[in-house]
C-alpha positions in Angstrom: -61.7 -17.7 75.6 -64.2 -18.3 78.6 -64.1 -15.5 81.0 -63.2 -17.5 84.0 -60.1 -19.1 82.5 -56.8 -17.4 83.4 -54.5 -16.3 80.6 -52.1 -19.0 79.5 -48.5 -18.0 80.5 -46.2 -20.9 79.9 -45.0 -21.6 76.4 -44.4 -25.2 75.6 -41.9 -25.9 72.9 -40.0 -29.0 71.5 -38.0 -29.4 74.6 -40.8 -29.4 77.1 -41.7 -33.2 76.9 -38.1 -34.3 77.7 -36.1 -36.8 75.6 -37.7 -40.0 76.7 -41.2 -40.7 77.8 -43.4 -43.7 78.5 -46.5 -44.9 76.8 -49.0 -47.0 78.8 -52.7 -47.7 78.7 -54.7 -45.3 80.8 -55.8 -47.9 83.2 -52.5 -49.8 83.1 -50.5 -47.7 85.4 -50.5 -47.3 89.3 -49.6 -44.3 91.3 -46.4 -46.0 92.5 -45.3 -46.8 88.9 -45.8 -43.2 87.9 -43.7 -42.1 90.9 -40.9 -44.6 89.9 -41.0 -43.6 86.3 -40.7 -39.9 87.3 -37.8 -40.6 89.6 -36.0 -42.6 86.8 -35.8 -39.4 84.8 -38.6 -39.6 82.1 -40.2 -36.5 80.9 -43.7 -37.5 79.9 -46.1 -40.2 80.6 -48.5 -40.8 77.6 -51.9 -42.4 78.6 -53.0 -44.3 75.6 -56.2 -46.3 75.1 -58.4 -43.3 74.2 -59.4 -42.3 77.8 -63.0 -40.8 77.6 -62.2 -38.2 80.3 -59.3 -36.6 81.9 -59.8 -38.2 85.3 -56.8 -40.8 84.5 -54.5 -37.7 83.7 -55.5 -36.0 87.0 -54.7 -39.3 88.9 -51.3 -39.5 87.5 -50.6 -35.7 87.9 -51.8 -36.0 91.6 -49.5 -38.9 92.2 -46.4 -37.2 90.8 -44.8 -33.7 91.2 -42.9 -32.8 88.0 -43.5 -35.2 85.1 -45.6 -34.2 82.3 -48.6 -36.1 81.3 -50.2 -36.5 77.8 -53.1 -38.2 76.4 -52.1 -40.7 73.6 -54.7 -39.9 72.5 -58.1 -38.4 73.3 -60.4 -39.8 70.6 -62.5 -37.2 68.7 -65.2 -39.6 68.2 -65.9 -40.6 71.8 -65.3 -37.3 73.4 -66.9 -33.9 73.2 -64.6 -31.1 72.5 -66.3 -28.4 74.6 -66.4 -30.9 77.6 -62.7 -31.9 77.1 -61.7 -28.2 76.9 -63.4 -27.6 80.2 -61.6 -30.6 81.8 -58.3 -29.1 80.3 -59.0 -25.7 82.0 -59.8 -27.6 85.3 -56.5 -29.6 85.2 -54.5 -26.6 84.1 -56.0 -24.5 87.1 -55.1 -27.2 89.7 -52.0 -28.7 88.3 -50.6 -25.9 85.9 -48.0 -26.5 83.1 -47.9 -30.3 83.2 -50.6 -31.5 80.7 -50.6 -31.8 77.0 -53.8 -33.0 75.3 -53.1 -35.5 72.5 -56.1 -35.7 69.9 -56.6 -38.0 67.3 -59.2 -39.7 65.0 -58.6 -43.3 66.0 -59.4 -46.1 63.6 -61.9 -46.4 60.9 -62.7 -49.9 61.8 -63.4 -49.0 65.6 -65.8 -46.2 65.0 -69.2 -46.3 63.1 -69.3 -42.7 62.8 -65.8 -42.4 61.2 -66.2 -40.1 58.3 -63.5 -37.7 56.7 -61.2 -37.9 59.7 -59.0 -34.8 58.6 -62.1 -32.6 58.4 -63.3 -34.0 61.8 -60.0 -33.3 63.5 -60.1 -29.8 62.0 -63.6 -29.2 63.5 -62.5 -30.6 66.8 -59.5 -28.2 67.0 -61.7 -25.2 66.0 -63.8 -25.9 69.1 -60.6 -26.1 71.2 -59.6 -22.9 69.8 -63.0 -21.3 70.6 -62.7 -22.6 74.1 -59.3 -21.3 74.7 -57.2 -24.4 74.7 -53.7 -23.2 73.6 -52.3 -24.5 70.5 -48.9 -25.3 72.3 -50.7 -27.6 74.8 -52.0 -30.2 72.2 -50.5 -32.6 69.9 -52.0 -34.7 67.1 -51.8 -38.3 66.3 -50.4 -38.2 62.8 -49.0 -40.7 60.3 -49.7 -39.3 56.7 -48.5 -36.1 55.3 -51.8 -34.4 55.4 -52.2 -34.8 59.2 -48.6 -34.2 59.9 -48.9 -30.8 58.3 -52.1 -30.0 60.2 -50.2 -31.0 63.4 -47.5 -28.5 62.4 -50.1 -25.8 61.8 -52.7 -26.4 64.6 -50.7 -27.9 67.6 -47.4 -28.3 69.3 -46.6 -31.1 67.0 -47.2 -34.8 66.2 -47.4 -38.2 68.2 -46.9 -40.9 65.6 -47.7 -44.4 66.9 -46.5 -47.7 65.6 -43.9 -46.3 63.4 -40.0 -46.7 62.6 -37.1 -44.3 62.4 -37.5 -44.2 58.7 -41.1 -42.6 59.4 -39.7 -40.3 61.8 -37.1 -39.0 59.2 -40.0 -38.3 56.8 -42.3 -36.9 59.3 -39.7 -34.3 60.4 -39.2 -33.2 56.8 -43.0 -32.6 56.6 -43.3 -31.0 60.0 -40.4 -28.6 59.6 -38.0 -27.7 62.3 -40.3 -25.9 64.9 -43.0 -28.7 65.5 -42.5 -31.4 68.2 -42.1 -34.9 66.8 -42.8 -37.5 69.6 -43.1 -41.0 68.1 -44.0 -44.1 70.2 -41.7 -47.0 70.1 -42.5 -50.6 71.5 -39.6 -52.4 73.2 -39.0 -55.7 74.7 -35.8 -56.0 77.0 -34.7 -59.5 76.2 -31.9 -61.2 74.3 -34.2 -64.1 73.4 -35.2 -63.0 69.9 -38.0 -65.5 69.4 -39.5 -64.8 72.7 -39.2 -61.0 72.1 -40.8 -61.3 68.6 -43.7 -63.3 70.0 -44.4 -60.8 72.7 -44.1 -58.0 70.1 -46.3 -59.9 67.5 -49.0 -60.5 70.1 -49.6 -56.7 70.6 -48.8 -55.6 67.0 -50.9 -58.1 64.9 -54.3 -57.5 66.8 -55.4 -55.0 66.3 -52.9 -52.9 64.4 -52.1 -55.1 61.4 -55.9 -55.2 60.8 -56.4 -51.4 61.0 -56.3 -49.7 57.6 -54.6 -46.4 58.9 -51.6 -48.3 60.1 -51.4 -50.7 57.3 -51.4 -47.9 54.8 -48.6 -46.2 56.6 -46.5 -49.3 56.7 -47.1 -49.7 53.0 -45.9 -46.2 52.5 -42.7 -47.2 54.3 -42.2 -50.0 51.9 -43.6 -53.0 53.7 -45.6 -55.4 51.5 -48.8 -57.5 52.0 -46.5 -60.4 52.7 -44.8 -58.6 55.5 -48.2 -57.6 57.1 -49.9 -61.0 56.7 -50.0 -63.8 59.2 -49.1 -61.6 62.3 -46.3 -59.8 60.4 -42.9 -60.8 59.1 -40.1 -61.1 61.5 -38.5 -58.0 59.6 -41.7 -55.9 60.2 -41.9 -57.0 64.0 -38.2 -56.2 64.5 -38.8 -52.7 62.9 -41.9 -52.1 65.1 -40.7 -53.6 68.3 -37.1 -53.0 69.5 -35.6 -55.8 71.4 -32.2 -57.0 72.8 -30.2 -55.7 75.9 -30.9 -52.4 77.5 -28.1 -51.0 75.6 -29.4 -52.3 72.3 -32.9 -51.2 73.0 -31.6 -47.7 73.9 -29.6 -47.5 70.6 -32.8 -48.2 68.7 -34.7 -45.5 70.7 -31.9 -43.1 69.7 -32.4 -43.9 66.0 -35.6 -41.9 66.2 -33.7 -39.0 67.8 -31.0 -39.2 65.0 -33.9 -39.1 62.4 -35.4 -36.0 63.8 -37.5 -36.8 66.9 -37.5 -34.6 69.9 -38.9 -37.1 72.2 -39.5 -40.8 72.2 -42.3 -42.5 74.2 -41.5 -46.0 75.1 -44.1 -48.7 75.4 -42.7 -51.8 77.3 -44.0 -55.2 76.3 -43.5 -58.6 77.8 -42.9 -57.4 81.4 -45.1 -57.7 84.5 -43.3 -54.7 86.1 -42.8 -52.1 83.5 -41.3 -49.6 85.9 -38.4 -52.0 86.6 -37.6 -52.3 82.7 -37.9 -48.5 82.4 -35.4 -48.0 85.3 -33.0 -50.3 83.8 -33.2 -48.5 80.3 -32.2 -45.2 82.0 -29.6 -46.6 84.4 
């Protein structure tokens, strides 16, 4: 550990993120929205879209007072692990005990350098270890069994994206009892099923149904080429994007908890003001 880094004192565990969180693109949330999300009782804000630095994390931490912030995820291909470790320590020094570093390999189709993602993630984690980033302050983007086992061995746990409660159940079996399991779940709070599916399909189809890691995971869950083709079958979209009344959407979120999740990161679709929808879900 670098000599100027204070010893890590706070231990994070499977309860540290809270039961519900919010997933949002790192440039898609304002300070006011972050404060409203915190006031609504959410435990963590996940900043997706592979932020290249931790500056967006710092902005949300500075705008709020208690809510945790996590990257969902920091992409190993467009960040330097030593630089990210240095930023982690800077954040931890200034705003202690509120940040979790989510790390992942992204998508083969998006990265020319993409080779052996498992080995690349291991190498990235090795550098984080050397630079003193605590194991319990990082999570891994993990879908398949090998990466899930790595998440259990080398981090606080797993943050699967674009999954179902069935995947959560399987992931818990692979992770064991101690690791955190924090899946993302897309939602549309609307009783208009056709409109909700349209909003969900617009996000799910491009890019995710054209990315091999997500397609392979959906096939492991039993979905077919026919389900994945042409923007996704209604059955697939309904599984990946919960819709209905706030009560019905909450019931879908709780399916993940019943299947073994500790925390569910909610991504709101089809709304101009996500904070209002999130407040409705927790009211």
